[in-house]
C-alpha positions in Angstrom: 8.6 1.6 -8.6 11.6 3.3 -7.2 11.2 6.9 -5.7 13.1 10.2 -5.6 13.2 12.2 -2.4 10.3 14.5 -3.6 8.2 11.4 -4.7 8.8 9.7 -1.3 7.5 12.7 0.5 4.5 13.2 -1.8 3.6 9.4 -1.2 3.6 10.0 2.5 1.4 13.1 2.1 -1.0 11.5 -0.3 -1.2 8.4 2.3 -2.1 10.7 5.3 -4.9 12.6 3.3 -6.3 9.6 1.4 -6.0 6.8 3.8 -7.3 6.2 7.4 -3.8 6.5 8.9 -2.1 9.2 10.5 1.6 10.2 10.4 1.8 8.8 14.0 0.4 5.7 12.8 2.9 5.5 9.9 5.8 6.2 12.5 4.6 3.4 14.7 4.6 1.0 11.8 8.0 2.2 10.8 9.3 1.5 14.5 7.6 -2.0 14.4 9.4 -2.8 11.1 12.8 -1.6 12.1 12.5 -3.3 15.5 11.6 -6.7 13.8 14.6 -6.3 11.4 16.9 -5.7 14.4 15.6 -8.8 16.0 16.3 -10.7 12.8 19.8 -9.4 13.0 20.5 -10.6 16.5 19.1 -14.0 16.0 18.3 -16.0 19.2 20.5 -13.9 21.5 18.1 -11.6 23.4 20.7 -10.3 25.8 22.4 -8.0 23.3 23.0 -4.3 23.4 21.1 -2.2 20.8 22.0 1.6 20.5 19.8 3.9 18.7 20.9 7.4 17.6 18.2 9.9 16.8 18.5 13.0 14.9 16.0 15.8 14.1 12.6 15.3 12.6 10.8 12.0 11.6 13.9 10.1 11.0 14.7 10.6 14.7 11.0 9.8 15.4 11.4 6.5 13.8 14.2 5.8 16.0 12.2 6.5 19.2 9.4 4.4 17.9 11.9 1.6 17.2 13.2 1.9 20.7 9.7 1.6 22.1 8.9 -1.4 20.1 12.1 -3.2 21.1 11.6 -2.5 24.6 8.1 -4.0 24.6 9.9 -7.1 23.2 12.2 -7.1 26.2 15.2 -6.1 24.1 17.9 -3.8 25.9 17.9 -0.5 24.4 19.8 2.8 24.9 19.1 5.8 22.9 20.9 9.1 22.3 19.2 12.1 20.6 21.7 14.6 19.2 18.7 17.1 19.6 18.1 18.5 23.0 14.9 17.3 24.6 13.2 20.7 24.4 13.6 20.7 20.7 12.1 17.4 20.0 8.7 18.2 18.6 5.4 16.7 16.8 5.2 12.9 16.4 8.9 12.4 17.4 8.1 13.8 20.9 5.1 11.6 21.3 7.5 8.5 20.9 10.2 10.2 22.8 7.8 10.5 25.7 6.7 6.9 25.5 10.4 5.8 25.6 10.8 7.8 28.8 7.7 6.3 30.5 9.3 2.9 29.8 12.4 3.9 31.4 14.6 3.5 28.4 17.9 5.2 29.0 18.1 8.4 26.9 20.9 10.9 26.6 21.0 14.1 24.7 23.4 16.7 23.0 26.3 17.1 20.6 28.7 15.2 22.9 29.3 11.5 22.2 27.7 9.2 24.8 29.9 6.9 26.5 28.9 3.3 25.6 30.4 -0.2 25.2 30.6 -1.5 21.8 26.9 -2.4 21.0 25.9 -5.4 18.8 23.7 -3.2 16.8 23.6 0.6 16.1 20.2 1.8 14.6 20.9 4.9 12.5 18.0 7.4 12.8 20.3 10.6 12.2 19.0 12.2 9.0 17.0 9.9 6.7 15.9 11.2 3.1 15.8 14.9 4.0 19.5 15.6 3.2 20.1 18.4 0.9 23.6 19.4 -0.3 26.6 18.7 2.0 26.7 16.9 5.2 27.2 19.5 7.9 30.4 19.2 9.9 28.6 18.3 13.2 26.8 15.6 11.5 29.8 14.2 9.7 31.3 13.8 13.2 28.5 11.6 14.2 28.7 9.6 11.0 32.4 8.9 11.5 31.7 8.1 15.2 29.0 5.4 14.1 31.2 4.0 11.4 34.2 3.7 13.8 32.3 1.0 15.9 32.6 -2.7 15.2 29.0 -3.0 15.3 26.2 -4.1 12.8 24.6 -0.9 11.6 21.0 -0.8 10.7 19.9 2.3 8.9 16.3 3.8 8.9 15.0 4.4 5.4 18.4 5.4 4.0 21.9 5.6 5.6 22.5 9.0 7.0 24.7 11.1 4.7 23.5 9.6 1.5 21.4 11.7 -0.8 18.3 9.7 -1.6 18.0 10.9 -5.1 21.3 11.3 -6.5 23.1 8.6 -4.5 25.9 11.1 -3.6 27.6 11.1 -0.2 29.2 14.5 0.4 31.6 13.6 1.9 30.5 10.6 3.7 27.6 8.5 4.8 26.9 5.8 7.4 27.9 2.7 6.1 25.1 0.2 6.8 25.1 -3.5 7.0 21.2 -3.2 6.5 19.0 -0.6 5.3 15.2 -0.8 5.8 13.4 1.6 3.6 9.7 2.3 3.6 7.2 1.9 0.8 9.9 1.5 -2.0 13.5 1.8 -2.7 14.8 5.3 -3.2 16.6 6.1 -6.6 19.7 7.1 -4.6 20.3 3.7 -3.3 21.2 2.4 -6.9 23.5 5.2 -8.1 27.0 6.1 -7.3 27.7 5.7 -3.6 24.3 4.0 -2.8 25.2 0.3 -3.1 28.4 0.8 -1.2 26.6 2.4 1.7 23.2 0.8 1.9 24.4 -2.7 2.4 21.5 -5.1 2.2 18.2 -3.1 1.4 15.0 -4.4 2.8 11.7 -2.6 1.7 8.8 -2.4 4.3 5.2 -1.8 3.8 4.2 0.4 6.5 0.8 1.4 5.3 1.5 3.7 2.3 -0.9 4.1 -0.5 -0.1 1.7 -3.2 2.4 3.4 -5.5 0.6 2.4 -8.7 -2.5 4.1 -7.3 -0.8 7.2 -6.1 -0.3 9.3 -9.3 3.0 10.6 -8.1 4.4 13.4 -10.2 7.6 13.1 -12.1 9.3 10.3 -13.9 8.0 6.8 -13.0 11.2 5.0 -12.1 11.4 1.2 -12.2 14.4 -1.2 -12.0 15.2 -3.6 -14.9 15.8 -7.0 -13.5 16.6 -10.4 -15.0 13.0 -11.5 -14.3 11.8 -8.7 -16.6 14.2 -9.4 -19.5 13.1 -13.0 -19.7 9.7 -12.0 -21.3 11.3 -10.2 -24.2 13.5 -12.6 -26.1 12.3 -15.6 -28.2 14.3 -17.9 -30.3 14.5 -16.7 -33.9 12.0 -17.9 -36.4 13.0 -20.7 -38.8 12.0 -18.6 -41.9 14.2 -15.8 -41.1 16.7 -14.5 -43.6 19.4 -11.7 -43.5 16.9 -9.2 -44.8 14.0 -10.1 -42.7 16.4 -10.4 -39.5 17.0 -6.6 -39.6 19.1 -4.2 -41.5 21.4 -1.5 -39.9 23.0 1.4 -41.6 25.9 2.6 -39.4 27.3 6.1 -40.1 30.5 6.1 -38.2 34.3 6.3 -38.2 37.0 8.6 -39.3 40.7 8.5 -39.6 42.1 7.5 -36.2 38.5 6.3 -35.1 37.8 3.3 -37.3 37.5 1.3 -34.3 34.4 3.0 -33.3 32.5 2.0 -36.5 33.9 -1.5 -36.3 32.8 -2.0 -32.8 29.4 -0.6 -33.5 29.0 -2.8 -36.6 30.0 -5.9 -34.8 27.8 -5.2 -31.8 24.7 -4.9 -34.2 25.5 -8.0 -35.9 26.1 -9.9 -32.6 22.6 -8.6 -31.4 21.1 -10.7 -34.1 20.7 -8.1 -36.9 20.7 -9.9 -40.4 22.7 -7.3 -42.2 24.8 -4.1 -41.6 26.0 -1.3 -44.0 28.9 0.6 -42.5 30.0 3.9 -44.2 33.6 3.6 -45.2 36.1 6.1 -46.7 38.3 5.3 -49.7 41.4 6.1 -47.9 40.5 3.7 -45.1 38.6 1.2 -46.8 41.2 -1.5 -46.4 40.8 -1.3 -42.8 37.0 -1.7 -42.8 37.1 -4.5 -45.3 39.6 -6.5 -43.3 37.7 -6.1 -39.9 34.1 -6.3 -41.1 34.1 -9.5 -42.9 30.5 -10.3 -42.2 28.9 -6.9 -43.1 28.9 -4.7 -46.0 30.7 -1.3 -46.5 29.6 1.7 -48.2 32.8 3.0 -49.7 32.8 6.8 -50.3 35.4 8.9 -52.0 37.1 11.2 -49.5 39.9 12.5 -51.3 42.2 11.2 -48.5 40.7 13.6 -46.0 39.8 10.8 -43.6 36.2 12.0 -42.8 32.8 12.0 -44.0 31.3 15.4 -45.2 28.3 17.0 -46.9 29.3 15.5 -50.4 28.4 12.2 -49.1 24.8 12.9 -48.1 23.0 11.6 -51.2 25.0 8.2 -51.3 24.1 7.8 -47.6 20.4 8.7 -48.0 20.1 6.0 -50.6 20.9 3.4 -48.1 18.6 4.8 -45.5 15.7 3.9 -47.6 16.6 0.1 -47.4 17.5 0.2 -43.7 15.5 -0.6 -40.7 17.5 1.5 -38.2 20.3 3.9 -38.4 23.2 4.7 -36.2 24.9 8.0 -36.4 28.0 9.3 -34.3 30.7 6.8 -33.2 34.0 8.1 -34.2 32.9 10.5 -36.8 35.1 13.4 -35.6 34.2 17.0 -35.3 35.3 18.5 -38.6 32.7 21.2 -39.6 31.8 19.6 -42.8 31.1 16.4 -40.8 28.9 18.1 -38.3 26.8 19.7 -41.3 26.4 16.2 -42.7 25.1 15.1 -39.4 22.5 17.9 -39.2 21.4 17.1 -42.8 20.9 13.5 -42.0 19.2 13.8 -38.6 16.7 16.4 -40.2 15.8 14.2 -43.2 16.2 10.5 -42.0 12.6 9.2 -41.4 13.5 5.8 -39.9 14.4 4.9 -36.3 17.6 6.6 -35.3 20.2 6.2 -32.6 22.4 9.3 -32.0 25.7 8.7 -30.2 29.1 10.4 -29.2 30.2 12.8 -32.1 26.6 12.8 -33.3 25.8 15.2 -30.6 28.2 18.0 -31.5 26.0 20.1 -33.9 23.4 20.2 -31.1 24.9 22.2 -28.3 22.1 23.6 -26.3 19.9 22.5 -29.0 17.9 19.4 -27.5 14.8 21.1 -28.8 15.9 20.7 -32.2 16.3 17.0 -31.9 12.9 17.0 -30.3 11.3 18.2 -33.5 11.9 14.8 -35.2 9.0 12.8 -36.0 10.4 9.4 -36.3 11.8 7.5 -33.3 15.0 8.6 -31.7 17.5 7.4 -29.1 20.2 9.5 -27.7 22.9 8.1 -25.5 24.8 10.8 -23.8 27.2 10.7 -20.9 26.9 13.5 -18.3 29.3 15.7 -20.2 27.3 15.3 -23.4 24.0 15.7 -21.7 25.4 19.0 -20.3 26.4 20.3 -23.7 22.9 19.3 -25.3 20.8 20.9 -22.4 23.0 23.9 -21.1 22.7 22.5 -17.5 25.9 22.4 -15.7 27.6 19.0 -15.6 28.0 19.0 -11.8 24.4 20.2 -11.3 23.2 17.2 -13.2 25.1 14.9 -11.2 24.3 16.5 -7.8 20.7 17.0 -8.6 20.0 14.0 -10.5 17.3 12.7 -11.2 15.5 16.0 -10.5 17.4 17.7 -13.3 16.7 14.8 -15.6 13.0 15.2 -14.9 13.2 18.8 -16.0 15.1 17.8 -19.2 12.6 15.1 -20.1 9.6 17.3 -19.7 8.4 17.8 -23.3 11.0 15.7 -24.8 9.3 13.0 -26.9 12.2 10.7 -27.5 14.4 8.3 -25.6 17.3 9.2 -23.4 19.9 6.7 -22.3 22.2 8.4 -19.8 25.4 6.4 -19.5 26.6 5.9 -16.1 26.8 2.9 -13.6 23.9 1.9 -13.6 22.6 3.3 -16.9 19.2 4.8 -16.8 16.8 5.2 -19.7 14.1 7.6 -19.9 11.1 8.2 -22.4 8.7 11.0 -21.4 7.6 9.8 -17.8 9.0 6.4 -18.0 12.3 5.8 -16.3 14.2 2.3 -16.2 17.3 1.9 -14.1 19.4 -1.0 -15.5 20.7 -3.5 -13.0 23.7 -4.9 -14.8 27.3 -3.4 -15.5 30.3 -2.7 -13.6 33.3 -0.2 -13.4 35.0 -2.4 -16.1 32.9 -0.6 -18.8 34.9 2.7 -18.0 37.0 2.1 -21.1 37.1 3.4 -24.7 34.8 1.8 -27.3 32.3 0.4 -24.8 29.8 3.2 -25.7 30.2 2.3 -29.3 29.1 -1.4 -28.6 26.1 -0.2 -26.7 25.1 2.1 -29.6 25.5 -0.8 -32.1 23.7 -3.2 -29.9 20.6 -0.9 -29.5 20.6 -0.3 -33.3 20.6 -3.9 -33.9 17.6 -4.6 -31.6 15.7 -1.8 -33.2 16.3 -3.3 -36.6 14.8 -6.5 -35.2 11.6 -4.9 -34.4 12.0 -3.8 -31.0 10.6 -0.2 -30.2 13.3 2.4 -29.5 12.6 2.6 -25.8 12.6 -1.3 -25.3 15.7 -1.5 -27.6 17.5 1.0 -25.3 16.8 -0.5 -21.9 17.4 -4.0 -23.2 20.4 -3.1 -25.0 21.8 -1.7 -21.8 20.9 -4.7 -19.9 22.7 -7.1 -22.3 25.6 -4.7 -22.5 26.1 -4.6 -18.9 25.5 -8.3 -18.4 28.1 -9.0 -21.1 30.7 -6.9 -19.0 29.6 -8.7 -15.8 30.5 -12.2 -17.6 33.7 -10.6 -18.8 34.5 -9.4 -15.3 33.9 -12.8 -13.7 36.7 -14.1 -16.0 39.1 -11.3 -16.3 38.3 -9.0 -13.5 37.4 -5.4 -13.9 40.9 -4.1 -15.0 41.9 -4.6 -18.4 38.5 -5.2 -19.8 38.4 -4.0 -23.4 35.3 -3.0 -25.5 35.9 -6.0 -28.0 35.7 -8.4 -25.1 31.9 -7.6 -25.0 31.3 -8.8 -28.4 31.5 -12.6 -28.0 29.5 -12.4 -24.8 26.5 -10.6 -26.3 25.0 -13.7 -28.2 25.5 -15.6 -25.0 23.6 -13.2 -22.9 20.5 -13.0 -25.3 20.5 -16.9 -25.7 20.5 -17.2 -21.8 17.3 -15.0 -21.8 15.5 -16.7 -24.8 12.1 -18.4 -24.4 11.6 -21.6 -26.2 
């Protein structure tokens, strides 16, 4: 499990109340763990110079506990507390006093101490308690730490990094190694997290086992290659194009035929046996030449170049013989098209993936989508999620995933939030995908993802599993493309050939 800030605090509180261990004991274990990691970093050279910087609260207390542990092991330590001695309280004070009794050099205050370049700096400035922007006085310390040519070991999380959102406003300590307690924090995986955390080491310091703790909020887990290997088996010998899964793709308009084509090809590359893609008479030549392995549903558009309400009955006929339906990529935002989307979403009783332009009829109406009884996957980026929910986009980003927890309360379907990494939520279950890179920031990659998920659903995967497996395959395909071509210049169609290769690599015999 991976924890948000509030979940990490809840775990600590539950541990102290339910297990025979005090906050003082947890701090002792934290200090021992950090000290051991520091010793691993210095290797055999015990004459190194280790500098510990301590801030206010328990993170600073962990720093003092680390200093005491290192001194017990005959390692030279110098400590600076940015908090004056009289303002150090509680458990941190106990370990501070222990350090004083051991004659560890300690300095105090806002002024930078005069020290030679230490081999290791242990960062105990802030920890997971950061809210909002880093204060100017703390930012000065962060810059001071980063300017040293030293290995930096951060306690629990690099100071300046938000442990829930992964934002660093404006900057964080850039650690070589981060030792975190109990479990990884969500913010380590998002946005600035990987850049600032370095090598992350998880230490068990005596917390209650997470699976027994009943921590409120979304239960976050990381989707790894190991997890994926259990999901794919080689196709049965008796499969045919009908039993392999049928996908209806309602997509495309004049100027955006590529979205429909990419979605269709992704569904086919996922292993679906048959696709039916809505086409318009005025554009059918484009579809017929590009989708040679799939079927097109040619609809009369009077040269308008978009789908409208008059096409409803023809589309619904194909719904009945489909295993999954995709609505949205490249449909456009003509009023009549949006009316068609509403009619289809309301009446389709098959597993549905809603993407891109499919969201536009539902501004501030996520509750309407929640009324659907059949399985639904929505795939918004932050801007689209903002329009669906009414939450400010910047608030979603800065308070992620706390806002997401609020959005998902009472929502009965699967949400895939497109970012790097993608996260997939269904009620209280949250999956953080581990694949993908900045090369995906280009037009059409979302269409590929939507088609991929639709194809997996058609093959029998439940909507939640299809969403996170599709995200994994999509990201892994991009990683493979990037290994060959680099991040720049990657285009959506590059992913299509890689999709079967990714799936094949994870298939069980």
